[in-house]
Structures are given as structure tokens and as C-alpha cells.
C-alpha positions in Angstrom: -96.1 -210.4 -154.2 -94.3 -213.1 -155.9 -90.5 -213.8 -155.5 -90.0 -214.3 -159.2 -89.0 -211.3 -161.3 -91.6 -211.8 -164.0 -94.4 -212.3 -161.6 -93.0 -209.6 -159.5 -93.1 -207.0 -162.4 -96.8 -208.2 -163.4 -98.0 -207.8 -159.7 -96.3 -204.5 -159.3 -97.9 -203.0 -162.4 -101.3 -204.4 -161.4 -100.7 -203.0 -157.8 -99.4 -199.6 -158.7 -101.2 -198.4 -161.6 -104.0 -197.5 -159.6 -103.8 -194.9 -156.6 -105.4 -194.9 -153.2 -107.2 -191.5 -153.3 -108.1 -189.6 -150.3 -111.7 -190.2 -149.0 -114.0 -187.6 -150.3 -117.5 -186.7 -149.1 -120.2 -189.3 -149.9 -122.2 -188.6 -153.2 -125.8 -187.6 -152.7 -126.9 -189.2 -156.1 -125.2 -192.8 -155.8 -126.2 -195.0 -153.1 -123.8 -196.1 -150.7 -123.8 -199.9 -151.2 -120.9 -200.9 -149.2 -122.9 -203.3 -147.0 -124.0 -205.5 -150.0 -121.6 -208.5 -150.7 -121.8 -208.0 -154.5 -118.9 -206.1 -156.1 -121.3 -205.2 -159.0 -124.9 -204.1 -158.6 -127.1 -204.5 -161.8 -130.3 -202.9 -162.3 -132.8 -201.5 -165.1 -133.7 -198.0 -163.9 -135.8 -197.2 -167.1 -137.1 -199.0 -170.3 -134.2 -200.5 -172.4 -131.6 -199.2 -169.9 -129.2 -201.5 -168.1 -127.1 -199.9 -165.2 -124.0 -201.3 -163.7 -122.8 -199.9 -160.3 -119.3 -200.7 -159.3 -119.9 -201.5 -155.7 -116.5 -201.5 -153.7 -116.9 -198.0 -152.2 -114.9 -198.9 -149.2 -112.0 -199.4 -151.7 -113.1 -196.5 -153.9 -114.3 -199.1 -156.4 -110.8 -200.5 -157.0 -111.0 -202.5 -160.2 -110.1 -206.2 -159.0 -109.9 -209.1 -161.3 -113.4 -210.1 -160.0 -114.8 -206.8 -160.5 -113.6 -206.4 -164.1 -114.8 -209.9 -165.0 -118.3 -209.1 -163.7 -118.4 -205.8 -165.3 -117.3 -207.4 -168.9 -119.9 -210.4 -168.3 -122.9 -208.0 -167.4 -122.0 -205.8 -170.5 -121.7 -208.6 -172.9 -125.0 -210.1 -171.2 -126.9 -207.0 -171.8 -125.4 -206.7 -175.4 -127.3 -209.8 -176.2 -130.5 -208.9 -174.2 -133.3 -207.7 -176.6 -134.8 -205.6 -173.9 -131.7 -203.5 -173.5 -130.5 -200.7 -176.0 -127.9 -199.0 -173.9 -125.8 -199.6 -170.6 -124.5 -197.2 -168.0 -121.5 -197.7 -165.8 -121.1 -195.9 -162.6 -119.6 -196.1 -159.1 -121.2 -196.4 -155.6 -120.1 -194.1 -152.7 -117.5 -191.2 -153.2 -116.2 -191.9 -156.7 -116.3 -193.7 -160.0 -113.0 -195.6 -159.6 -109.5 -194.5 -158.2 -107.9 -197.2 -160.1 -106.9 -200.9 -160.2 -106.8 -203.2 -157.1 -104.0 -202.2 -154.8 -104.3 -204.9 -152.0 -104.7 -208.7 -152.0 -108.1 -209.1 -153.3 -106.6 -210.6 -156.9 -104.6 -213.4 -155.0 -105.8 -216.8 -156.2 -108.1 -215.1 -158.9 -107.4 -215.6 -162.6 -107.4 -212.5 -164.9 -110.8 -212.3 -166.5 -109.6 -213.5 -169.9 -106.7 -215.0 -171.5 -103.8 -212.7 -172.4 -100.5 -214.0 -173.9 -98.0 -214.4 -171.1 -94.6 -212.5 -171.3 -93.4 -208.8 -171.0 -96.3 -206.5 -171.3 -99.0 -209.1 -170.3 -100.9 -206.8 -167.7 -101.0 -203.7 -169.9 -102.1 -205.9 -172.9 -104.8 -207.3 -170.7 -106.3 -204.3 -169.3 -106.0 -202.4 -172.7 -107.8 -205.1 -174.6 -110.5 -205.4 -171.9 -111.5 -202.0 -172.1 -111.1 -201.6 -175.9 -113.5 -204.5 -176.2 -116.4 -202.2 -175.1 -115.9 -200.5 -178.6 -116.9 -203.9 -180.2 -120.3 -204.4 -178.2 -123.3 -203.6 -180.5 -124.8 -201.0 -178.0 -123.5 -197.9 -176.6 -122.0 -197.8 -173.1 -122.2 -194.8 -170.8 -119.6 -193.8 -168.3 -121.3 -191.8 -165.4 -118.4 -190.2 -163.6 -118.3 -188.4 -160.2 -115.4 -187.9 -157.7 -112.1 -189.7 -158.7 -111.6 -191.3 -161.9 -108.0 -192.2 -161.8 -105.4 -194.5 -163.5 -107.3 -197.7 -164.2 -110.7 -196.0 -163.5 -109.9 -193.4 -166.4 -109.1 -196.4 -168.7 -112.5 -197.9 -167.9 -114.5 -194.5 -168.6 -112.2 -193.9 -171.8 -113.3 -197.4 -173.2 -117.1 -196.4 -172.9 -118.7 -194.7 -175.9 -120.0 -191.7 -174.0 -118.8 -189.8 -170.9 -120.8 -187.7 -168.6 -119.2 -186.3 -165.6 -119.9 -184.0 -162.5 -118.5 -180.6 -162.7 -115.7 -181.3 -160.0 -114.8 -184.9 -160.9 -111.3 -185.4 -160.8 -109.7 -187.3 -163.8 -106.0 -188.3 -164.3 -103.2 -190.6 -164.1 -100.9 -190.1 -161.0 -99.0 -193.2 -161.7 -97.0 -191.3 -164.3 -95.0 -189.9 -161.3 -93.1 -193.4 -161.2 -94.2 -195.3 -164.1 -95.9 -195.5 -167.6 -99.6 -195.9 -168.3 -100.7 -199.1 -169.7 -103.4 -197.6 -171.8 -102.2 -194.6 -173.8 -105.3 -192.8 -174.9 -104.2 -189.4 -173.6 -103.2 -187.8 -176.7 -106.2 -188.9 -178.7 -108.6 -187.7 -175.9 -106.9 -184.6 -174.6 -104.9 -183.4 -177.6 -101.1 -183.3 -177.5 -100.4 -180.3 -175.2 -103.0 -181.3 -172.5 -101.9 -184.9 -172.6 -98.4 -184.0 -172.4 -98.8 -181.8 -169.3 -100.7 -184.8 -167.6 -98.1 -187.1 -168.5 -95.1 -185.1 -167.3 -96.8 -183.8 -164.0 -99.4 -186.5 -163.0 -101.8 -183.7 -162.4 -105.5 -184.3 -162.8 -108.2 -182.3 -164.4 -111.7 -181.3 -163.6 -114.9 -182.8 -165.0 -115.4 -179.3 -166.6 -112.0 -179.5 -168.2 -112.4 -182.8 -169.5 -115.5 -181.7 -171.3 -113.7 -178.7 -172.6 -110.9 -180.9 -174.0 -113.2 -183.5 -175.5 -112.5 -186.3 -173.1 -116.1 -186.1 -171.7 -119.3 -185.2 -173.3 -120.9 -182.8 -170.8 -120.7 -182.0 -167.0 -123.7 -181.7 -164.5 -124.1 -180.9 -160.9 -123.3 -184.1 -159.1 -126.7 -184.0 -157.4 -128.4 -184.1 -160.9 -126.0 -186.6 -162.5 -128.1 -189.6 -162.2 -131.2 -187.8 -163.7 -129.1 -186.2 -166.5 -127.6 -189.5 -167.6 -130.7 -191.4 -167.5 -132.2 -188.7 -169.7 -129.3 -189.2 -172.3 -129.8 -192.9 -172.1 -133.5 -192.5 -172.7 -132.7 -190.6 -175.8 -130.4 -193.3 -177.1 -132.8 -196.0 -176.4 -135.4 -194.4 -178.5 -133.4 -195.5 -181.5 -133.6 -199.3 -182.3 -130.4 -201.2 -181.7 -130.0 -202.4 -185.3 -129.4 -198.7 -186.4 -127.6 -197.5 -183.3 -125.1 -200.5 -183.5 -124.2 -199.4 -187.1 -123.8 -195.8 -186.1 -121.6 -196.6 -183.0 -119.4 -198.8 -185.5 -119.0 -196.0 -187.8 -117.6 -193.7 -185.3 -115.3 -196.3 -183.9 -114.1 -197.5 -187.4 -113.3 -193.8 -188.2 -111.1 -193.6 -185.3 -109.6 -197.1 -186.2 -108.7 -195.8 -189.6 -107.0 -192.8 -188.1 -105.0 -195.5 -186.0 -106.4 -195.0 -182.5 -106.6 -198.5 -181.5 -103.1 -199.4 -182.9 -101.6 -196.4 -181.1 -103.2 -197.5 -177.9 -102.0 -201.0 -178.1 -98.4 -200.1 -179.2 -98.3 -198.2 -175.8 -98.4 -201.4 -173.8 -94.8 -202.1 -174.8 -93.8 -198.8 -173.5 -95.6 -199.7 -170.1 -93.6 -202.9 -170.1 -90.3 -200.9 -170.6 -91.3 -198.7 -167.8 -91.3 -201.6 -165.4 -87.5 -201.8 -165.8 -86.7 -198.4 -165.2 -84.8 -197.5 -162.1 -87.4 -195.2 -160.7 -90.1 -197.8 -161.1 -87.8 -200.5 -159.4 -87.1 -198.1 -156.5 -90.8 -197.2 -155.9 -91.6 -201.0 -155.9 -88.8 -201.6 -153.4 -90.0 -198.9 -151.2 -93.7 -200.0 -151.4 -92.5 -203.6 -150.4 -90.4 -202.3 -147.5 -92.4 -199.5 -146.1 -95.8 -200.1 -147.2 -98.2 -198.7 -150.0 -99.4 -195.8 -148.1 -96.2 -194.4 -147.2 -94.9 -195.0 -150.7 -97.8 -193.1 -152.3 -97.7 -190.2 -149.8 -94.1 -189.5 -150.4 -94.8 -189.9 -154.2 -97.2 -187.1 -154.0 -95.8 -185.0 -151.2 -94.2 -182.5 -153.6 -97.4 -182.0 -155.5 -99.9 -181.5 -152.5 -102.5 -183.5 -154.0 -104.0 -187.0 -153.7 -102.8 -188.5 -150.4 -101.2 -185.2 -149.4 -103.8 -182.8 -150.4 -105.8 -180.9 -147.8 
């Protein structure tokens, strides 16, 4: 971590607005691709369908600068490919993604695209990254199993459609010491459920995410690949020139209601949160005692994440 206050805050936000979740059982429907050197696997599993697999299973698909850059590059390339009509994003191994990169993988690596420097640079950067998925012509589907936390939940939220395993675990545990960088919760969960998540850090199941409107449908994890491919196939039956207009109509409706503006203004609250005493104390503890101990102590009173059985 840098010795300068501004760099320290940016690095702190980047490091802590993810979480290191306990290792879950391996998924049956998603290949364990940890031995491959690529952080992103791209394939075409069906006609007109491009699929992206986050491939850092040993890090629970932590969203490093490199991985975020490759995700966006692959989506943009697919958006311009006439042989692609819909994209899928999923995670290898035990989960979709447990959040942003917590270790040193970002050292010496630039953020994927330019974001104005100054207070709030990090939350502005990741918010603009994931919200740019709205501006692609073609629909992007998030296929969620296992943990979908913090930055992982932001990536899923930026996608146009979200299909989940019944027992997926979706949430933002970092609110226990800081402020989220992408404030989508009230829009996706409704005010009461969003408030509960924001003041407890508790997560919800895939089934609950569907009930609240955060996700479209839930399936057995063993069938998730096939079910998502079936949905993608139905989307791919419609030509892109029509699908793109219909996608745009939905997002413009949300823009008219102020969703994107509201999410963007939340980045300033995140910047304010990095100056709060609780956040500063957590960063000091993380630096002095290590991330594992800091997160374990954070969650001890709740009995979940690192402390759950």
C-alpha cells in the first residue's frame, strides 16, 4: 500500500470493497479451470452465444485490474461481432465472484480505462465500468452461483439479465466498515430490503434475490449452465437490430427515472466513507495484523463469511 494518503485511500477502497469468502464446495456445472493461465476463458457454447468465464477460482474470481480489463474487452469485441447476439458471464470454481482483488495482483497494472483522479476515483471507476454494459447493443447475462459479493454483485447488477442458483449468496459485507462504491441496492431490492442489507451486511439467497427482483429466475446449480444457455438461445432467436432497441428502451426508462444518476451520486458517499473513523481503523488493523484477521474480526459477531460454519 502506498505511503501517500490519497493513494492509500484508493488502494484501501480497492482492497477492501471485496471480501475473502470461505471456500465452498466445487460446482458441478462450472469447470474448475484453475490450472489454466488465462484469467478469462471465452467460448461459444451455442450458435450466436458468447460466454465469458472468470477464471481465478483459487481467488474466488477476485476482480483484478487485468480481469476487469479482459471482461470489458471481450464484451466489447462480442458486441461488434455479427456472429454473436448475446453474451454470458459466469465464474469458474466455487462461485461467481467474491469481490474485488484483495492482494497484490494489481501492483503495476493500470486501471482498465481512464477515470478522473481525485477523491472518489475508485468508486467512479468501477461504477462507470459496470454501467457501461448498459450501453452495449447486445444483452449480457450474469450466471451466478455461490458467492456474488461486493464487486461481484456490482458486475452482476450491471448485466441485463441475472440467473442464479437457488442457494447463491448475494450481498455486500463491506458495509460493516465502509460504504459501497456502486449504490444500486434500493433500485434492485426495494427500499426496505436494501436498508436491511446496508445496515447489517447480511447476504440473501438466490431465491430471495429473485423474489425481490434483483435476479430473473433461480435454478438448481447442477442445471444452471443448461438453463442459462436455453434463455440465451431464446434471446439469440431475435436479430440484434431489434434486440438492441428493446434493450435500450428498458434502460432509457430506468435512466428517465434517475437510476444511473442516483448510482453515480453514490460514489461521493463512498469517498466520504473512506474518511470515517471506522474505515480508517479497519485499514490500520488490516495493515498491522493482516487482511485475514481483520475480516475475521469484522464478521465474528455475525457468524458468517469467514466465521460461518
